[in-house]
N, C-alpha and C positions, 0 to 999 in steps of 0.2 A: 709709398706712404704707409704709415703704421696702421695696422688693421685691428690690433688687439693690445691690451695692456693699459696701464694707467695713463700713459701719454695719449692714447687714442680716446680714452674717456674724457680727458681734459679738453682735447681738441673738439670733441663732439659737443661738450658743454659750452665751449666758447662759440661754436657754430650756432647753437640754439639761441644764444643771447645776441648774436650779431656784433656789429662794429662797436656798439656801446659797451658790451661786456669786455671786449678787448681793451677799450679805453680804461674801463674800471680796473682791469687787471694791471695795466701799466701804471695807473695811479697807486694801486696797492703796492706794487713792487717799489716804486719811488718812495712811498710813505714808510714802508718797513725798512728800507735801506737807510733812510734818514733816522728812523727810531733807533736802529741798531748802532748807527754811527754815534748818535748822541749818548746812548747808554755806555758805549765803549769809552767815549770821551769822559763822561762823568765818573766812571769807575777806574779808569786807567790813567788818563792823561791829566785830568784836572787836579788830582791830589799832588802830582809832581809840580804843577804850576803854582799851586798854593804854597807848597814848601819853598819854592824858589822866591816867591813874593815875601814870605815870612823871613827868609834869610836876608833878602835885600833890605827889608824894613829893620830887622834886628841889627844889621851892620851899621845902621845910621847912629851917630852919636846924638844928634839933635832930633827929638821926636815930638817936640811940643810947639815949635814956632809955626808961624803961618805957612812958610815955605814947606816945612816938613809935613804939615797937614795936607797941603796940596799934593805932595808926592804920595801920601797915603791914599788920598782920594783917587789919584790916578791909578795906583796899583789895584785898588778895589774895583774901579770902573773897568779896567782892562780885563780882569778876571770875570766880571759880570757879563761883559760883552761876549767873551769866548763861551761862557756857559749858555747864553741865550741864542747863540748863533744857530740858525736853522729852525728855531721854534716857530717863527711866523710862517715859514714855508710849510712846516708840518701842519699848522692850523689850517692853512689854505687847502692843502691836500685833503684834509679830513672834511672840510666844508664842501669840496668838489664832489666827493663820493656820492652823497645822497642826490645831488643835482644831476649827476650822470645817471643814477638809477631812475630818477624822474624822467629824464630824456628817453631812456629805454622804455619806460612805461608808455609814454606818449607815442613813440614809434611803434611799439607793439600794438597799441590800440588803433593806430592808423592802419596797420596791417589787417586787423579784425574788420574795420570799417570797409576797407577795399574788398575783402572777401565777401562781406555782406552785400556790398553794392554790385559785385559781379555775379555771385552765385546765389544770393539770397540767404536767408537765415537758416535754411535747411541743411547747409553743408557745415555741420558742426566740426568735423575733423579739420577742415581748412581753417576755421576760426580758432581752433585750439592752438595752432602754432603761434598766432599773434598774441593770444592770452598767455601762453608759455613764455614768450619773449618778454612780455610786459612784467610778468611775475618774477622771472629769474633776474632781470636787471634791477628791479626794485630791491629784491632781497640782497643781491650782491652789493649794491650801493650802501644799503643800511648796515649790513654786516661789516663791510670794510670801514665805514665811518665809526661804528661802535668799537671795533677792535683797536683802531688807531686812537680813538678818544680816550680810552682807558690808560694807555701808556703815555699819551701826551699829557694828561692831567698829572700823572705821577712825575713826569719829567719837570713840569712847571712847578710842582710842589717842591721837588728837590732843589731846583734853581732858586726859588724864593728862600728856602731854609738855608741853603748854602751861602747865599748872599749875606744873611745875618751872621752866620758863623765866621765868614771871612772878616767882616768888620770887627768882630770880637777878637779874633786871633791877631789882627794887626792893631793892637791896643796903643793908645797914646800915653806917653810918659806923663806921670803925675795925675792920671785920671783913674 
């Protein structure tokens, strides 16, 4: 087992928070993996797909009939769905973080009450570990939620603005 270094510090921190802190860590890893994937998609993949849709639309001779407008709607809708993929899961992960922090708070306070029931209120050192667990998990859940919330809001703003830009770029003939 590692006895020193950054990994030992992380493992010790996870040990203080218990199972709930490990769950929060797993949610954070999933959340940030999804955030990085969405940022990569928006910056690298999406522009290529928009260019392909523009080429497909520009190659059409008829761009004003009902049928052509349905094809335009389909192209825009397909791009919108690809842009929005994963955002509901990201929102759910962000919402789970503070709830897990709250669960850790409850479990930490249960530890405090157990120590109080067994040893009385005179054993402050034993009570401190439960308070520490409660505080650390609450903090971890809130920090995780806030960090994910900031980038999630930016991604949603980008998707909303990009949706409007795509509709403008695939203009209808005669309009």
